[in-house]
MARVO-5470 format. One line per 8 residues: number of its first residue (from 1); their letters; for each residue x, y, z of C-alpha. Coordinates in nm, 3 decimals. Layout:
MARVO-5470
NUM	a	X/Y/Z | ...
END
This chain:
MARVO-5470
1	misrliid	1.610/-0.446/-1.416 | 1.215/-0.486/-1.380 | 1.267/-0.831/-1.368 | 1.498/-0.829/-1.065 | 1.258/-0.615/-0.859 | 1.075/-0.696/-0.578 | 0.786/-0.439/-0.472 | 0.718/-0.429/-0.079
9	fkpvspeh	0.343/-0.389/0.023 | 0.397/-0.177/0.368 | 0.093/-0.003/0.422 | 0.236/0.239/0.692 | 0.609/0.363/0.710 | 0.712/0.466/1.083 | 0.897/0.739/0.936 | 0.661/0.873/0.643
17	gdlfkgsd	0.317/0.736/0.745 | 0.051/0.617/0.518 | 0.200/0.492/0.198 | -0.094/0.364/0.012 | -0.267/0.690/0.039 | -0.587/0.533/-0.108 | -0.449/0.292/-0.352 | -0.578/-0.016/-0.409
25	pldvarrl	-0.320/-0.271/-0.336 | -0.472/-0.556/-0.545 | -0.479/-0.337/-0.843 | -0.121/-0.240/-0.813 | -0.029/-0.587/-0.737 | -0.170/-0.711/-1.069 | -0.023/-0.397/-1.279 | 0.289/-0.514/-1.103
33	ekagvlgl	0.282/-0.868/-1.231 | 0.184/-0.748/-1.588 | 0.494/-0.546/-1.582 | 0.744/-0.858/-1.532 | 0.847/-0.773/-1.147 | 1.041/-1.073/-0.987 | 0.807/-1.106/-0.706 | 0.591/-0.929/-0.396
41	svvtereh	0.668/-0.899/-0.062 | 0.370/-0.819/0.182 | 0.429/-0.669/0.524 | 0.194/-0.829/0.802 | 0.325/-0.692/1.125 | 0.035/-0.461/1.207 | 0.142/-0.254/1.520 | 0.423/-0.041/1.324
49	fggsldll	0.338/-0.084/0.972 | -0.008/-0.136/0.966 | 0.001/-0.503/0.785 | -0.236/-0.801/0.843 | -0.252/-1.156/0.718 | -0.580/-1.044/0.521 | -0.366/-0.807/0.320 | -0.117/-1.128/0.264
57	rsivnavs	-0.395/-1.359/0.157 | -0.539/-1.132/-0.091 | -0.226/-1.025/-0.238 | -0.156/-1.418/-0.298 | -0.483/-1.457/-0.427 | -0.478/-1.191/-0.676 | -0.151/-1.272/-0.857 | 0.054/-1.565/-0.965
65	lpvlrkdf	0.399/-1.408/-0.851 | 0.574/-1.563/-0.572 | 0.475/-1.359/-0.233 | 0.700/-1.310/0.055 | 0.563/-1.272/0.404 | 0.769/-1.018/0.603 | 0.710/-0.990/0.964 | 0.897/-1.031/1.285
73	ikteddly	0.865/-1.432/1.277 | 0.974/-1.597/1.583 | 0.771/-1.909/1.646 | 0.687/-2.251/1.415 | 0.331/-2.151/1.455 | 0.431/-1.819/1.257 | 0.563/-2.028/0.958 | 0.267/-2.243/0.960
81	etlecgak	0.046/-1.960/0.967 | 0.255/-1.817/0.703 | 0.255/-2.126/0.478 | -0.151/-2.138/0.517 | -0.208/-1.792/0.395 | -0.054/-1.899/0.060 | 0.307/-1.708/0.057 | 0.593/-1.916/-0.100
89	gvllicam	0.851/-1.721/0.114 | 0.914/-1.575/0.452 | 1.153/-1.324/0.595 | 1.356/-1.441/0.892 | 1.524/-1.141/1.056 | 1.861/-1.228/1.246 | 1.821/-0.953/1.466 | 1.455/-1.009/1.582
97	addvgalh	1.435/-1.432/1.628 | 1.631/-1.614/1.910 | 1.708/-1.915/1.688 | 1.717/-1.806/1.336 | 1.855/-2.132/1.249 | 1.603/-2.344/1.361 | 1.316/-2.134/1.195 | 1.525/-2.156/0.890
105	ekalsigl	1.558/-2.530/0.891 | 1.201/-2.541/0.987 | 1.072/-2.352/0.693 | 1.263/-2.555/0.447 | 1.096/-2.851/0.569 | 0.751/-2.741/0.524 | 0.801/-2.610/0.212 | 0.864/-2.236/0.243
113	kpvvevht	1.137/-2.051/0.114 | 1.303/-1.860/0.395 | 1.494/-1.555/0.314 | 1.764/-1.452/0.603 | 1.775/-1.097/0.659 | 2.087/-0.944/0.785 | 2.228/-0.603/0.837 | 2.587/-0.666/0.992
121	rgelkqae	2.872/-0.864/0.883 | 2.823/-1.085/1.230 | 2.453/-1.163/1.099 | 2.598/-1.218/0.757 | 2.847/-1.465/0.894 | 2.524/-1.627/1.094 | 2.326/-1.663/0.761 | 2.638/-1.862/0.604
129	lmgakiig	2.696/-2.075/0.870 | 2.326/-2.198/0.846 | 2.314/-2.275/0.501 | 2.118/-1.987/0.378 | 2.023/-1.998/0.039 | 1.860/-1.648/-0.001 | 2.004/-1.344/0.190 | 1.845/-1.007/0.210
137	innrditv	2.063/-0.730/0.298 | 1.856/-0.470/0.469 | 2.014/-0.145/0.455 | 1.834/0.004/0.731 | 1.812/-0.110/1.102 | 1.503/-0.293/1.171 | 1.578/-0.264/1.554 | 1.494/0.074/1.540
145	lekdggtv	1.212/0.053/1.271 | 1.445/0.138/0.992 | 1.464/0.510/1.109 | 1.817/0.509/1.074 | 1.865/0.693/0.726 | 2.082/0.363/0.581 | 2.154/0.360/0.226 | 2.245/0.114/-0.039
153	dltldlik	2.613/0.169/0.056 | 2.557/-0.114/0.325 | 2.485/-0.348/0.054 | 2.796/-0.266/-0.148 | 3.012/-0.300/0.157 | 2.855/-0.660/0.279 | 2.793/-0.803/-0.032 | 3.166/-0.838/-0.055
161	aapkgafi	3.164/-1.078/0.227 | 2.853/-1.250/0.118 | 2.863/-1.660/0.080 | 2.924/-1.771/-0.312 | 2.621/-1.918/-0.468 | 2.385/-1.717/-0.218 | 2.090/-1.503/-0.390 | 2.130/-1.178/-0.243
169	isesgisc	1.868/-0.916/-0.225 | 1.951/-0.562/-0.151 | 1.643/-0.445/0.075 | 1.530/-0.098/0.183 | 1.698/0.237/0.177 | 1.682/0.233/-0.212 | 1.519/0.574/-0.310 | 1.572/0.571/-0.713
177	redaqkal	1.647/0.339/-0.995 | 2.035/0.449/-0.966 | 2.023/0.338/-0.612 | 1.890/-0.018/-0.732 | 2.137/-0.020/-1.024 | 2.414/0.042/-0.761 | 2.328/-0.268/-0.587 | 2.263/-0.491/-0.882
185	dagadavl	2.616/-0.382/-1.048 | 2.788/-0.500/-0.710 | 2.628/-0.835/-0.730 | 2.305/-0.816/-0.598 | 2.081/-1.074/-0.764 | 1.741/-0.830/-0.690 | 1.651/-0.549/-0.497 | 1.329/-0.482/-0.277
193	vgtafwqg	1.186/-0.155/-0.310 | 0.903/-0.013/-0.107 | 0.864/0.313/0.039 | 1.006/0.496/-0.253 | 0.755/0.293/-0.513 | 0.481/0.396/-0.319 | 0.597/0.767/-0.287 | 0.637/0.784/-0.667
201	kfii	0.996/0.810/-0.648 | 1.086/0.480/-0.788 | 0.913/0.449/-1.138 | 0.861/0.097/-1.266
END
């Protein structure tokens, strides 16, 4: 399972507060790389999640793993900013951007790997129509800052309609290894775990 894990570096959870609690994120990133995880994601949104571009840059420089930037990406400038920070991928959230298709196309053209995040069947169809090759199913609703208590059950439902050939990541609402295994058994290619990892509930 470890090789199919993406660990999320989110300093603050709107629901649970400070997640790092004095941990050195760079040390944790290096240990995760040695453990053999698939990749890391770094939240850069500051207001609600306490992230920063400095955190992204420092983690990119600390490991050789692919790093995904997570934020409310809305403009081409945001994409170039992501590239300049050294991230290999960028999260594009269907529910938070006016024209995800255009951002998806632009990201590809400048060498970023776009991960298109969906939460509904309609958004999943939107991702399919734009030709998304990497799709993240967010088990929680980002429009309410993931305070809705969503679970991996959403992945189990939506993945049935996922486009063939797309790399599917189950995100958020994964509270234990059993949840992760459910998503993988249902057909997900990877799982993204954040809060449960930092709270010590999801042991690598």
